[in-house]
C-alpha positions in Angstrom: -28.5 8.2 -30.7 -31.4 10.1 -28.9 -31.7 7.1 -26.6 -28.0 7.2 -25.8 -28.1 11.0 -24.8 -31.0 10.4 -22.7 -29.3 7.7 -21.0 -26.2 9.9 -20.3 -28.4 12.5 -19.0 -30.0 10.1 -16.6 -26.5 9.0 -15.4 -25.7 12.7 -14.7 -28.8 13.3 -12.7 -28.0 10.4 -10.8 -24.6 11.4 -10.0 -25.5 14.9 -9.1 -28.0 13.3 -6.6 -25.8 10.4 -5.1 -22.3 11.6 -4.8 -21.4 14.4 -2.5 -19.1 17.1 -4.0 -21.1 18.0 -6.9 -22.5 21.3 -5.9 -23.5 24.8 -6.4 -20.8 27.3 -6.4 -21.8 30.6 -4.7 -20.2 33.9 -4.0 -20.2 35.3 -0.4 -20.2 38.7 0.8 -16.5 39.2 0.6 -16.4 38.2 -3.2 -14.9 34.6 -2.3 -16.6 31.4 -3.7 -18.1 29.1 -1.5 -19.5 25.7 -2.2 -22.9 24.3 -0.9 -22.5 20.5 -0.8 -22.6 17.6 1.9 -19.9 18.2 4.5 -21.1 15.5 6.6 -18.0 13.3 5.6 -15.6 15.7 7.3 -17.5 14.9 10.7 -17.3 11.2 10.2 -14.7 9.1 11.9 -12.6 7.2 9.5 -9.2 7.5 10.8 -9.0 5.6 14.0 -10.5 8.0 16.6 -10.4 11.0 14.4 -12.8 12.6 11.9 -11.6 13.4 8.4 -11.8 17.1 9.2 -9.7 16.4 12.2 -7.1 14.7 10.1 -6.8 17.3 7.6 -6.7 20.0 10.1 -3.7 18.4 11.8 -1.9 18.2 8.4 -2.0 22.2 8.6 0.1 24.7 10.4 -1.2 27.6 12.4 -1.7 29.6 9.3 -3.9 27.0 7.7 -7.3 28.4 6.9 -9.3 25.0 7.2 -12.7 26.7 6.6 -11.5 28.5 3.6 -10.3 24.9 2.4 -13.7 23.4 3.0 -15.5 26.1 1.3 -13.7 25.6 -1.8 -13.5 23.3 -4.8 -10.7 21.4 -3.2 -12.8 20.8 0.1 -15.8 19.7 -2.2 -13.4 17.0 -4.1 -12.1 15.8 -0.6 -15.6 15.4 0.9 -16.5 13.2 -2.4 -13.4 11.0 -1.6 -14.0 10.9 2.0 -17.6 9.7 1.3 -16.0 6.9 -0.7 -14.2 6.0 2.0 -17.0 5.9 4.5 -19.2 4.2 2.0 -16.7 1.5 0.8 -14.5 0.4 3.4 -13.4 -2.7 1.7 -10.7 -1.8 -1.0 -12.3 -4.1 -3.5 -16.1 -3.4 -2.6 -18.0 -4.0 -5.9 -19.5 -0.6 -5.4 -16.1 0.9 -5.2 -15.0 -0.9 -8.5 -17.9 0.2 -10.1 -17.3 3.7 -9.2 -13.9 3.7 -10.8 -15.1 1.8 -13.8 -17.6 4.6 -14.4 -14.6 7.0 -14.3 -12.9 5.0 -17.0 -10.5 2.8 -15.0 -10.4 -0.9 -13.9 -9.0 -1.6 -10.6 -7.1 -4.8 -9.8 -5.6 -6.1 -6.8 -2.3 -8.1 -6.9 -0.8 -9.9 -4.1 2.7 -11.1 -5.1 3.4 -14.8 -5.0 4.7 -15.8 -1.5 3.2 -12.8 0.2 1.7 -13.7 3.7 -0.7 -10.7 4.1 -1.8 -7.5 2.6 1.3 -5.6 3.2 2.7 -6.5 0.0 -0.4 -5.8 -2.2 -0.5 -3.3 -4.8 -3.3 -2.1 -7.0 -3.1 -1.6 -10.9 -5.5 0.8 -12.6 -6.2 -0.1 -16.3 -8.1 2.2 -18.8 -11.4 0.3 -19.6 -12.0 -0.9 -23.3 -8.0 -1.2 -24.1 -7.4 -2.3 -27.6 -5.5 -5.4 -28.5 -1.8 -4.2 -28.7 -2.5 -1.0 -27.2 0.1 0.1 -24.6 -0.1 2.8 -21.8 2.0 5.2 -20.0 2.3 4.2 -16.2 2.2 6.4 -13.2 3.2 5.0 -10.0 1.5 7.0 -6.9 3.1 6.7 -3.4 1.5 7.2 -0.1 3.0 8.8 2.6 4.2 7.4 6.2 1.4 5.8 8.3 -1.1 5.7 5.5 -1.8 3.1 2.8 -2.5 2.6 -0.8 -6.0 3.4 -0.7 -5.2 7.1 0.5 -3.8 7.6 -3.0 -7.4 7.3 -4.5 -8.1 10.9 -3.1 -5.3 12.5 -5.0 -7.1 13.0 -8.3 -5.3 10.4 -10.5 -7.7 8.0 -11.1 -10.1 10.3 -13.0 -7.5 11.8 -14.9 -6.2 8.6 -16.0 -9.6 7.7 -17.0 -9.8 10.8 -19.3 -6.3 10.7 -20.7 -6.1 7.0 -20.8 -2.9 6.0 -18.9 -2.2 3.4 -16.2 -1.8 3.7 -12.6 0.0 1.7 -9.8 -0.5 2.2 -5.9 1.5 0.0 -3.6 1.1 -0.8 0.2 5.0 -1.2 0.5 6.6 1.9 -1.0 10.3 1.1 -0.2 12.1 1.7 -3.4 13.3 -1.8 -3.6 9.6 -3.3 -3.4 8.5 -0.7 -5.9 11.2 -1.8 -8.3 10.0 -5.3 -8.1 6.5 -4.4 -8.5 7.4 -2.3 -11.6 9.2 -5.5 -13.2 5.9 -7.5 -12.5 3.7 -4.9 -14.0 5.9 -4.5 -17.0 5.6 -8.1 -17.7 2.0 -8.8 -17.1 0.2 -5.4 -18.2 0.6 -3.3 -21.4 2.8 -0.8 -20.2 5.0 1.6 -22.4 8.2 1.2 -20.8 9.3 4.5 -22.1 6.9 6.2 -20.3 7.1 5.4 -16.6 6.5 8.2 -14.0 6.6 8.3 -10.4 5.1 10.6 -7.8 4.0 10.5 -4.3 3.1 12.6 -1.2 5.3 13.2 2.0 7.4 10.1 2.6 5.9 8.8 -0.7 7.7 11.9 -2.4 10.9 11.2 -0.8 10.7 7.6 -2.0 9.9 8.9 -5.4 13.3 10.8 -5.4 15.1 7.7 -3.9 13.9 5.4 -6.4 15.1 7.8 -9.2 18.5 7.8 -7.8 18.8 4.0 -7.2 17.0 3.2 -10.6 17.3 5.9 -13.0 16.9 3.9 -16.0 13.4 2.8 -14.9 11.4 6.1 -14.8 11.3 9.0 -17.2 10.4 11.7 -14.6 9.2 12.2 -11.2 7.0 14.6 -9.2 7.6 14.6 -5.3 5.1 16.5 -3.4 4.8 17.8 0.0 8.1 17.1 1.1 9.1 21.0 1.3 12.6 21.6 0.3 14.5 18.5 1.0 15.4 18.3 -2.8 18.6 16.3 -3.0 19.9 14.5 -0.1 22.2 11.7 0.8 19.3 9.2 0.5 18.8 9.9 -3.2 21.2 7.2 -4.6 23.7 8.1 -7.3 23.6 11.9 -7.9 25.7 11.5 -10.8 23.5 9.1 -12.3 20.6 11.4 -12.0 22.7 14.0 -13.7 23.8 11.8 -16.5 20.2 10.8 -17.2 19.0 14.4 -16.7 16.1 13.3 -14.4 13.2 15.7 -15.0 11.5 16.7 -11.6 8.5 18.6 -10.3 8.4 19.6 -6.7 5.3 20.8 -5.1 4.9 22.3 -1.7 2.2 24.3 0.5 2.7 27.3 2.6 0.6 25.9 5.4 2.0 22.2 5.5 2.4 21.6 9.1 5.4 19.1 8.8 7.3 21.2 6.3 6.8 24.9 7.3 7.1 27.8 5.1 8.5 30.6 5.3 11.6 28.9 6.0 12.7 31.8 8.0 10.8 30.2 10.8 12.5 26.9 10.6 16.4 27.5 10.6 17.3 24.0 10.4 15.3 23.3 7.3 16.7 26.5 5.9 20.4 25.1 6.1 19.5 21.8 4.8 17.5 23.2 2.0 20.5 25.2 0.9 22.9 22.4 0.2 20.2 20.2 -1.2 19.1 23.2 -3.6 22.6 23.7 -4.6 23.0 20.0 -5.4 19.7 20.2 -7.4 20.8 23.3 -9.5 24.1 21.6 -10.3 22.1 18.2 -11.2 20.1 20.3 -13.6 22.8 22.9 -15.0 21.3 25.6 -13.3 24.1 26.8 -11.3 23.3 30.6 -11.5 20.5 29.9 -9.1 22.9 28.4 -6.6 23.1 30.3 -3.3 25.1 30.8 0.0 23.6 30.8 3.6 24.3 34.8 3.8 22.5 35.4 0.4 19.6 33.4 1.5 19.3 35.2 4.7 19.4 38.4 2.8 16.6 37.2 0.5 14.4 36.4 3.3 14.9 39.9 4.9 14.6 42.0 1.7 13.4 40.2 -1.5 10.4 41.8 -3.0 9.9 38.6 -5.0 7.1 36.7 -2.8 8.6 33.2 -3.4 12.3 34.3 -2.7 10.8 36.1 0.5 9.1 32.8 1.6 12.0 30.2 0.7 15.3 32.2 0.8 16.2 30.7 -2.5 17.2 32.3 -5.7 14.4 31.7 -8.3 13.4 32.6 -11.9 10.1 34.5 -12.5 7.3 32.5 -11.5 3.8 32.0 -13.2 0.9 33.0 -10.9 -2.6 31.7 -11.2 -5.5 31.4 -9.2 -6.7 27.9 -8.0 -9.9 28.2 -6.2 -9.5 31.2 -3.9 -5.6 30.3 -3.6 -2.7 31.4 -5.7 -0.4 28.9 -7.1 3.2 29.9 -8.1 5.1 27.9 -10.7 8.7 28.4 -11.3 10.2 26.6 -14.4 14.1 26.1 -14.9 14.6 26.1 -18.7 18.1 24.1 -19.8 20.1 25.0 -22.6 17.8 23.2 -25.0 14.8 25.5 -24.1 13.3 22.6 -21.9 12.0 22.7 -18.3 13.5 19.6 -16.7 12.8 21.1 -13.3 9.6 22.8 -11.8 8.8 24.1 -8.4 5.3 24.9 -7.3 4.2 26.6 -4.3 0.5 26.5 -3.3 -0.9 29.4 -1.0 -2.7 27.9 1.9 -1.6 24.3 0.9 -1.4 21.9 3.5 0.4 18.5 3.8 -2.2 16.8 2.0 -2.2 17.0 -2.1 -4.9 19.4 -3.4 -7.3 18.6 -6.1 -5.3 20.0 -9.0 -1.9 18.5 -8.0 -2.4 15.5 -10.4 -3.1 17.8 -13.4 -0.1 20.0 -12.7 2.1 16.7 -12.3 0.6 14.9 -15.4 1.2 18.0 -17.5 4.9 18.2 -16.5 5.6 14.2 -16.6 4.0 13.3 -19.8 6.5 15.5 -21.8 9.3 13.0 -20.9 10.3 9.6 -22.3 13.1 7.4 -21.1 
């Protein structure tokens, strides 16, 4: 036992030395936390001719405090993942596989039969040391436009899956039809608990999560679209009647500094008008008609509401839980149905950009895992 403890301590010591991001937290003169860690990955070119820092700054609007982000736990986490991208350029580098194995997950590359190149590849992540006959929930994580499956490894899901022991899948082709075929293949070849399949994604990947659920409502138990602002339900979301019949649970995540989906919506009249219709459809979908709203009522909230979230969004909302997530406030509104269950949740993150933050996976998993199909 003593030998095992010493071995674990040795591993932890090596991790603290070798992996950027494990660092000392300090308090600056303003009482805010700062993190002393290796920030060099932010200055490394890994996106064409852009550094990782330039890439992230480009995903925040004029109110986005990038330095505040860097000097936070989130910035520390992103530096660690950027360091992985720099160190292991090959998606299946043995060092990268060993890294994820140490986190409790085995990474597998699958190229469907007949595929001519890597555009149809997908990656399956399995908990290590699975017992014979053991089955696992599956979370499908979709990347955004002009990105790839590797980006999803920076969203925090793999470490979480290693601890809570569930499977992950990340695909290069995130079109709903391709995702459907991938899911059938995974269920046929891996130990998936088919009653607990979930889907999430960022930006376009979040929109495709919605679209997939509308087209194939029997395939997923719940979804968590992120960083799509307030598109909510629209004409691309398949059969809304089917979603209503299935009572599809949904968690939406948005940031106040998202460059593509700016908040407050008062600064984006077109987004506001589109959101109102989508919002009312969403409220009907979840039996929350009391929160439906007209354009006139929305404008009044934007001008006069003392509720910060209503002031930001122009939407009628239930009381929010407010908690601090590393120098930034996070607001969560849960819509409770007649059975006392929240099948719809809206999360807004102060200073959140277009990229998922470190705790988004935890928020989403806490919501998703409640549901079965």
